[in-house]
SENU-460543 format. One record per residue (C-alpha): residue number from 1; residue in three letters; y, x, z. Coordinates in steps of 0.02 Angstrom, whole numbers, m for minus. Layout:
<sites>
   num   residuo    north     east       up
   NUM       ALA        Y        X        Z
...
</sites>
This chain:
<sites>
   num   residuo    north     east       up
     1       MET     1555      695       41
     2       ALA     1404      766       82
     3       ALA     1420      797      277
     4       LYS     1415      995      334
     5       PHE     1346     1024      505
     6       ASP     1386     1153      627
     7       MET     1198     1265      677
     8       ASN     1235     1236      852
     9       ASP     1275     1052      847
    10       ASP     1110      987      946
    11       SER     1151      797      912
    12       VAL     1083      808      719
    13       VAL      897      758      670
    14       VAL      829      887      577
    15       VAL      718      841      443
    16       ILE      598      958      355
    17       GLY      548      919      170
    18       THR      643      797       78
    19       GLY      504      710      m38
    20       ALA      443      517       m3
    21       GLY      431      543      181
    22       GLY      567      657      202
    23       GLY      679      616       53
    24       VAL      665      440      118
    25       LEU      682      444      301
    26       SER      835      571      290
    27       ASN      938      424      181
    28       GLU      892      286      275
    29       LEU      937      369      442
    30       ALA     1086      440      350
    31       GLN     1118      226      316
    32       LYS     1108      180      497
    33       GLY     1253      333      546
    34       VAL     1116      448      621
    35       LYS     1187      635      558
    36       VAL     1043      717      475
    37       VAL     1028      907      405
    38       ALA      879      889      289
    39       LEU      789     1068      246
    40       GLU      705     1085       87
    41       ALA      619     1260       41
    42       GLY      631     1237     m145
    43       GLY      802     1214     m259
    44       ARG      887     1083     m323
    45       TYR      863     1008     m489
    46       LEU      924      831     m573
    47       PRO      868      742     m728
    48       GLU      951      863     m859
    49       ASP      879     1023     m773
    50       TYR      698      938     m811
    51       VAL      588     1005     m959
    52       ASN      499      904    m1065
    53       ASP      369     1073    m1095
    54       GLU      220     1076     m975
    55       TRP      202     1258     m933
    56       GLU      380     1295     m915
    57       SER      402     1124     m802
    58       PHE      239     1179     m694
    59       GLY      325     1346     m662
    60       GLN      509     1276     m612
    61       LEU      452     1139     m514
    62       ALA      279     1203     m423
    63       TRP      254     1260     m277
    64       VAL      160     1428     m289
    65       ASP      194     1524     m129
    66       PRO       11     1592      m69
    67       ARG     m113     1470      m14
    68       THR     m300     1493        5
    69       THR     m471     1388      m21
    70       SER     m638     1390       42
    71       GLY     m768     1242       71
    72       ASP     m872     1178      m94
    73       TRP     m751     1080     m185
    74       ARG     m745     1132     m359
    75       VAL     m556     1170     m352
    76       ALA     m581     1331     m228
    77       LYS     m693     1404     m374
    78       ASP     m569     1348     m521
    79       PHE     m400     1344     m431
    80       SER     m425     1433     m289
    81       GLY     m239     1511     m257
    82       LEU     m184     1339     m292
    83       PRO     m263     1193     m212
    84       ALA     m134     1074     m251
    85       TRP      m31     1025     m396
    86       ILE      150      972     m295
    87       VAL      317     1023     m308
    88       LYS      438     1139     m223
    89       ALA      611     1055     m240
    90       VAL      725      916     m165
    91       GLY      625      750     m181
    92       GLY      483      871     m161
    93       THR      311      774     m262
    94       THR      437      633     m287
    95       THR      481      729     m450
    96       HIS      310      752     m530
    97       TRP      217      600     m467
    98       ALA      155      470     m575
    99       GLY      247      323     m505
   100       ALA       93      225     m455
   101       SER      130      113     m317
   102       LEU        5        2     m213
   103       ARG      m14      m76      m59
   104       PHE     m174      m36       56
   105       GLN     m277     m165       71
   106       GLU     m299     m261      222
   107       HIS     m470     m190      283
   108       GLU     m427        3      237
   109       TRP     m298      m14      381
   110       LYS     m467      m40      495
   111       ALA     m588       84      426
   112       LYS     m688      117      575
   113       THR     m703      m77      612
   114       THR     m730     m116      412
   115       TYR     m869       27      364
   116       GLY     m957       78      553
   117       ASP    m1011      234      572
   118       VAL    m1018      332      440
   119       ALA    m1112      492      478
   120       GLY    m1029      644      471
   121       ALA     m842      552      421
   122       ASN     m735      555      579
   123       LEU     m671      370      538
   124       LEU     m539      304      651
   125       ASP     m451      124      645
   126       TRP     m256      134      614
   127       PRO     m146      102      745
   128       ILE      m62      m11      623
   129       ASP      m92     m170      508
   130       ALA      m68     m259      342
   131       ALA       33     m379      426
   132       GLU      154     m265      511
   133       MET      169     m143      364
   134       ASP      212     m322      242
   135       PRO      379     m319      275
   136       TYR      378     m117      236
   137       TYR      283     m124       94
   138       THR      415     m259       25
   139       LYS      577     m153       87
   140       ALA      489       m7       11
   141       GLU      444     m105     m168
   142       ASN      627     m148     m189
   143       LYS      683       14     m169
   144       LEU      575      106     m292
   145       GLY      585      m51     m415
   146       VAL      400      m64     m418
   147       THR      352     m178     m585
   148       ARG      236     m327     m547
   149       THR      331     m353     m356
   150       GLY      493     m446     m318
   151       GLY      482     m540     m492
   152       ARG      501     m357     m580
   153       ALA      408     m369     m754
   154       GLY      266     m243     m792
   155       LEU      295     m107     m907
   156       PRO      234     m121    m1094
   157       GLY       39      m56    m1133
   158       ASN       39      113    m1228
   159       ASN     m110      134    m1328
   160       ASN     m194      249    m1197
   161       TYR     m191       68    m1105
   162       LYS     m235      m41    m1243
   163       VAL     m405       48    m1274
   164       PHE     m438       72    m1079
   165       GLU     m403     m141    m1064
   166       ALA     m512     m176    m1225
   167       GLY     m648      m80    m1119
   168       ALA     m639     m159     m948
   169       LYS     m631     m327    m1019
   170       ALA     m802     m318    m1119
   171       LEU     m859     m240     m945
   172       GLY     m804     m397     m886
   173       TYR     m668     m303     m762
   174       GLU     m533     m446     m703
   175       ASN     m397     m349     m621
   176       VAL     m330     m239     m763
   177       HIS     m134     m217     m796
   178       THR      m34      m77     m817
   179       GLY        8      m57     m654
   180       ARG      117      m79     m517
   181       MET      241       86     m557
   182       ALA      398      157     m472
   183       ILE      470      148     m647
   184       ASN      594       44     m728
   185       SER      543     m102     m844
   186       ASP      733     m130     m875
   187       ASP      885      m72     m795
   188       ASN      880      m82     m626
   189       ASP      967        8     m458
   190       ASP     1099      113     m565
   191       ARG      954      194     m675
   192       MET      896      162     m849
   193       MET      739       53     m915
   194       CYS      603      187     m970
   195       GLN      591      278    m1140
   196       GLN      403      299    m1125
   197       THR      441      492    m1162
   198       GLY      268      528    m1090
   199       PHE      346      673     m989
   200       CYS      306      607     m810
   201       PHE      238      720     m720
   202       GLN      348      845     m795
   203       GLY      511      748     m701
   204       CYS      607      583     m793
   205       LYS      740      645     m882
   206       TRP      814      472     m913
   207       GLY      804      432     m702
   208       ALA      721      294     m733
   209       LYS      549      333     m629
   210       TRP      601      318     m434
   211       SER      615      505     m346
   212       ALA      715      545     m200
   213       ALA      806      680     m305
   214       TYR      918      561     m381
   215       THR      921      411     m291
   216       ASP      900      419      m92
   217       ILE      949      613      m66
   218       PRO     1141      569     m160
   219       ARG     1147      396      m62
   220       GLY     1116      479       98
   221       GLU     1242      611       55
   222       ALA     1379      499       14
   223       THR     1388      406      166
   224       GLY     1439      566      260
   225       ASN     1312      582      386
   226       LEU     1167      695      288
   227       GLU     1166      876      219
   228       VAL     1050      948      131
   229       ARG     1012     1151      161
   230       ASP      898     1185       m9
   231       HIS      815     1365      m25
   232       ALA      788     1346      164
   233       HIS      623     1389      212
   234       VAL      580     1330      388
   235       ALA      473     1473      490
   236       ARG      446     1373      665
   237       ILE      514     1248      777
   238       VAL      563     1300      942
   239       HIS      582     1206     1114
   240       ASP      674     1235     1275
   241       LYS      581     1251     1444
   242       GLN      527     1068     1467
   243       GLY      453     1102     1309
   244       LYS      535      961     1206
   245       VAL      606     1039     1030
   246       ASN      780     1093     1015
   247       GLY      809     1174      869
   248       VAL      707     1239      679
   249       GLU      720     1434      616
   250       TYR      728     1443      444
   251       PHE      740     1584      311
   252       ASP      906     1561      207
   253       LYS      926     1583       14
   254       ASP      977     1757       54
   255       GLY      831     1785      171
   256       ASN      919     1762      329
   257       LEU      833     1687      482
   258       GLN      945     1553      545
   259       LEU      917     1423      703
   260       GLN      980     1241      678
   261       LYS      990     1145      826
   262       ALA      924      986      841
   263       ARG      900      828      938
   264       VAL      761      770      847
   265       VAL      649      864      734
   266       CYS      542      766      590
   267       VAL      419      842      504
   268       ALA      365      831      313
   269       GLY      312      975      221
   270       ASN      154      887      152
   271       SER      m17      903      234
   272       PHE      m29     1070      202
   273       GLU      143     1143      257
   274       SER      178     1022      394
   275       PRO        0     1092      483
   276       ARG       32     1252      454
   277       LEU      214     1245      527
   278       LEU      158     1170      688
   279       LEU       28     1285      713
   280       ASN      140     1446      646
   281       SER      273     1366      811
   282       ALA      130     1435      928
   283       SER      226     1464     1089
   284       ALA      164     1525     1290
   285       MET      180     1330     1345
   286       PHE       85     1258     1174
   287       PRO      m27     1419     1141
   288       ASP     m140     1321     1012
   289       GLY       39     1251      901
   290       LEU      132     1129      932
   291       ALA       68      966      968
   292       ASN     m103     1000      959
   293       SER     m165      951     1120
   294       SER     m301      864     1046
   295       GLY     m346     1016      924
   296       MET     m325      904      785
   297       VAL     m172      977      692
   298       GLY     m239     1019      518
   299       LYS     m401      931      530
   300       ASN     m457      775      442
   301       TYR     m391      820      284
   302       MET     m398      719      137
   303       ARG     m379      720      m47
   304       HIS     m433      556     m108
   305       MET     m611      568     m226
   306       THR     m549      618     m387
   307       GLY     m619      647     m553
   308       SER     m555      578     m754
   309       VAL     m635      527     m898
   310       TYR     m599      550    m1074
   311       ALA     m675      500    m1213
   312       VAL     m659      526    m1411
   313       PHE     m636      384    m1532
   314       ASP     m669      390    m1716
   315       LYS     m474      346    m1729
   316       PRO     m325      423    m1670
   317       VAL     m249      362    m1491
   318       LYS     m118      463    m1459
   319       MET     m125      452    m1278
   320       TRP       29      558    m1244
   321       ARG      138      414    m1305
   322       GLY      191      319    m1163
   323       THR      203      329     m975
   324       THR       87      456     m907
   325       MET       m8      311     m803
   326       ALA      m23      173     m905
   327       GLY     m128       51     m824
   328       ILE     m278       22     m680
   329       ILE     m407      m55     m655
   330       GLN     m418     m123     m493
   331       ASP     m607     m224     m477
   332       GLU     m686      m84     m401
   333       ALA     m565      m42     m245
   334       ARG     m665     m167     m154
   335       HIS     m789     m115       m9
   336       ASP     m955     m159      m73
   337       PRO    m1079      m35       13
   338       SER    m1209     m134     m113
   339       ARG    m1145        8     m234
   340       GLY    m1207      139      m93
   341       PHE    m1058      182      m22
   342       VAL     m916      119       79
   343       GLY     m760      101       27
   344       GLY     m685      101     m159
   345       TYR     m580      180     m304
   346       GLU     m440      124     m423
   347       MET     m473      174     m620
   348       GLU     m306      223     m686
   349       THR     m271      298     m873
   350       LEU     m198      458     m869
   351       ALA     m150      552    m1027
   352       LEU     m119      749     m996
   353       GLY      m25      864    m1137
   354       LEU     m149      972    m1230
   355       PRO      m93     1148    m1119
   356       PHE     m158     1053     m943
   357       MET     m306      972    m1076
   358       ALA     m338     1132    m1104
   359       ALA     m349     1214     m931
   360       PHE     m424     1038     m854
   361       LEU     m549      980     m951
   362       ASN     m693     1085     m894
   363       PRO     m610     1237     m813
   364       GLY     m710     1387     m867
   365       ALA     m802     1302    m1010
   366       TRP     m809     1390    m1186
   367       GLY     m882     1372    m1331
   368       ARG     m894     1230    m1475
   369       GLY     m925     1098    m1352
   370       PHE     m754     1127    m1269
   371       THR     m665     1187    m1455
   372       THR     m721     1043    m1533
   373       ALA     m648      915    m1374
   374       LEU     m493      983    m1419
   375       ASP     m483      973    m1585
   376       HIS     m518      789    m1566
   377       TYR     m347      769    m1439
   378       GLU     m256      656    m1554
   379       ASN     m409      525    m1546
   380       MET     m434      560    m1360
   381       ALA     m403      422    m1223
   382       GLY     m434      455    m1019
   383       MET     m424      396     m861
   384       TRP     m402      472     m699
   385       LEU     m504      394     m538
   386       VAL     m448      400     m349
   387       GLY     m549      323     m214
   388       GLU     m562      330      m14
   389       ASP     m615      482       38
   390       MET     m693      512      206
   391       PRO     m587      610      339
   392       GLN     m706      744      407
   393       GLU     m654      865      552
   394       THR     m720     1016      464
   395       ASN     m609      973      309
   396       ARG     m457     1047      387
   397       VAL     m293     1144      343
   398       THR     m314     1324      485
   399       LEU     m175     1491      451
   400       ASN     m254     1615      357
   401       THR     m184     1775      444
   402       ASP     m261     1905      317
   403       VAL     m128     1830      203
   404       LYS       74     1809      211
   405       ASP      197     1719      118
   406       GLN      364     1811       54
   407       TRP      425     1789      231
   408       GLY      284     1875      324
   409       LEU      205     1705      390
   410       PRO       27     1659      390
   411       VAL      m22     1545      238
   412       ALA     m131     1376      230
   413       ASN     m296     1403      208
   414       VAL     m377     1242      128
   415       HIS     m552     1198      157
   416       PHE     m632     1039       99
   417       SER     m806      993       61
   418       ASP     m867      838       m8
   419       HIS     m927      687       94
   420       PRO    m1086      618       31
   421       ASN     m989      451       12
   422       ASP     m866      546      m85
   423       ILE     m992      601     m209
   424       ALA    m1102      440     m216
   425       MET     m921      364     m251
   426       ARG     m878      504     m384
   427       GLU    m1056      454     m485
   428       HIS    m1006      272     m494
   429       ALA     m837      297     m542
   430       TYR     m884      422     m699
   431       LYS    m1023      280     m745
   432       GLN     m902      144     m753
   433       GLY     m766      258     m822
   434       GLN     m891      312     m963
   435       ALA     m956      138     m985
   436       VAL     m767       64    m1007
   437       TYR     m743      186    m1167
   438       GLU     m916      162    m1239
   439       ALA     m882      m31    m1239
   440       VAL     m753        2    m1343
   441       GLY     m842      126    m1456
   442       ALA     m814      290    m1395
   443       THR     m902      442    m1491
   444       ARG     m904      564    m1349
   445       THR     m858      547    m1158
   446       PHE     m811      677    m1041
   447       PRO     m842      665     m855
   448       THR     m713      809     m778
   449       PRO     m708      888     m619
   450       PRO     m565      849     m503
   451       TYR     m386      932     m543
   452       PRO     m279     1026     m394
   453       SER     m234      902     m265
   454       THR      m80      795     m276
   455       HIS     m135      666     m144
   456       ASN     m143      762       27
   457       LEU     m186      653      170
   458       GLY     m220      678      334
   459       THR     m186      825      451
   460       ASN      m74      763      582
   461       ARG     m167      610      603
   462       MET     m102      416      679
   463       SER     m209      378      824
   464       ALA     m190      253      966
   465       GLU     m264      372     1095
   466       ALA     m191      545     1120
   467       LYS     m370      640     1100
   468       ASP     m398      569      942
   469       GLY     m257      620      833
   470       VAL      m78      714      804
   471       VAL       50      555      819
   472       ASN       61      381      875
   473       LYS       85      222      774
   474       TRP      266      263      760
   475       GLY      219      461      686
   476       ARG      287      514      859
   477       SER      183      667      922
   478       HIS       84      609     1069
   479       ASP      118      776     1161
   480       ILE      312      795     1130
   481       GLU      411      636     1121
   482       ASN      558      700      998
   483       LEU      454      765      876
   484       TYR      399      679      719
   485       ILE      280      687      565
   486       SER      359      589      449
   487       ASP      236      624      289
   488       GLY       73      566      216
   489       SER       m1      691      331
   490       GLN       m3      543      469
   491       PHE     m119      456      358
   492       THR     m268      411      479
   493       THR     m383      366      328
   494       GLY     m340      378      144
   495       ALA     m383      211       72
   496       ALA     m413      190     m123
   497       GLU     m237      175     m150
   498       ASN     m114      310     m224
   499       PRO      m28      345      m45
   500       THR      171      362     m107
   501       LEU      220      181      m65
   502       THR      147      189       99
   503       ILE      225      348      147
   504       VAL      399      279       90
   505       ALA      346      123      203
   506       LEU      295      209      338
   507       ALA      488      296      304
   508       ILE      576      150      307
   509       ARG      486       70      473
   510       GLN      503      239      563
   511       ALA      710      276      538
   512       ASP      708      110      616
   513       HIS      626      171      764
   514       ILE      689      351      776
   515       ALA      875      229      740
   516       ASP      820      106      893
   517       GLU      773      242     1009
   518       LEU      926      356      977
   519       ALA     1036      194     1010
   520       LYS      924      167     1181
   521       GLY      962      334     1224
   522       ASN      772      377     1230
   523       LEU      808      527     1120
</sites>
């Protein structure tokens, strides 16, 4: 039976956000007997509620509260009010994600050491490494049921993948397969195998794809140690006279301001809302916001180098059939500066439904070039490019005090400009992506600009030294000993890989640490 905790119970851990970080952390702590109140700004939707229709689903799940943008990135021009396509619901963006679950490569934990000084980049080594993360990655892969790990079979390849694989092999790429996906290739973990419906981004109606919404959250509730409060929009974190955090103020579904007392606070609201919350929690003792003695809260925002390539063929492909992300080429993920940039990138098959294809193919475009592309939708194949972008101190999330949300709080402004390394990598990736399709007879190829982000990273980064970041190797704030960051905002650098598996692995590891510290009486 789900727990119900008193507002004045100051023995609870309050977790803000229920996605890959917060949802997993809440469950892991609850399983260890720790009492948890998880606050989620959005509503609660389960597989029976998901809608296999792109726009209707977007309206149901997406975080569309006001945000603003600046910088030279294309998204600021095309989608100025929507810097990210992320979810506001129990389970967070694990509802919408495609399921790609890749480990960082060993060198990506030590980007500064590996890449050296890159002009204009604010590179830093993570205070952890591959060896330390290995057992947690294994636990995360087993939790998520990741294919091609732990003896689990890969998913079958759809047409979109077959075209992609044939082109990859023709170019001499070797590391190409249907991916390491948190989507069941067989019945597993009380969830059925993938039915290849093709609406992965809209929430998996079969529950074959792992999401915290219907795995970790209900399991945590079943322990009697977890209470999830949905429609709970956190306004600020409060602290005592000694500067330790001791409660969280939030607006409930009726718009009333509530205060939940806390022994520990863990922030997992994603790389926009987490720094925004710390900045909005400024006080006389912490005039620049919580955990911000370094001035690094909100800085070093990363979104991955992204872009897409679509291609038209003379025969139907019907790329929308099967999983949305159906396969990967990993050969370009290596670090090889002879290509003209540091770090690497993945090429991942991606199918957009027709409504989103019309919105994203070339935003603002019109005329025959655009309409004839959509006419050939049935004959299209597509891939997404995702690579390591450079952290820059100037790429940042700040408070826009001129724009307020429905609660009267300043919104996040997301400022991003591409680093020259990002641009060089994108040009290389476009060229290689087009070559993959041209190798198997594409009649037209379309390099497509980046979409609103789903991989939002940095802004509260991990650092060995307090002056360089916001949290230590456990995600614990350098400044406030009972305040943790538990989401992708703690990423020191972004690596080439999709981030969810690493967020989950870090959450499992952080739960061990917090439970241990609580048991020792250190928190």
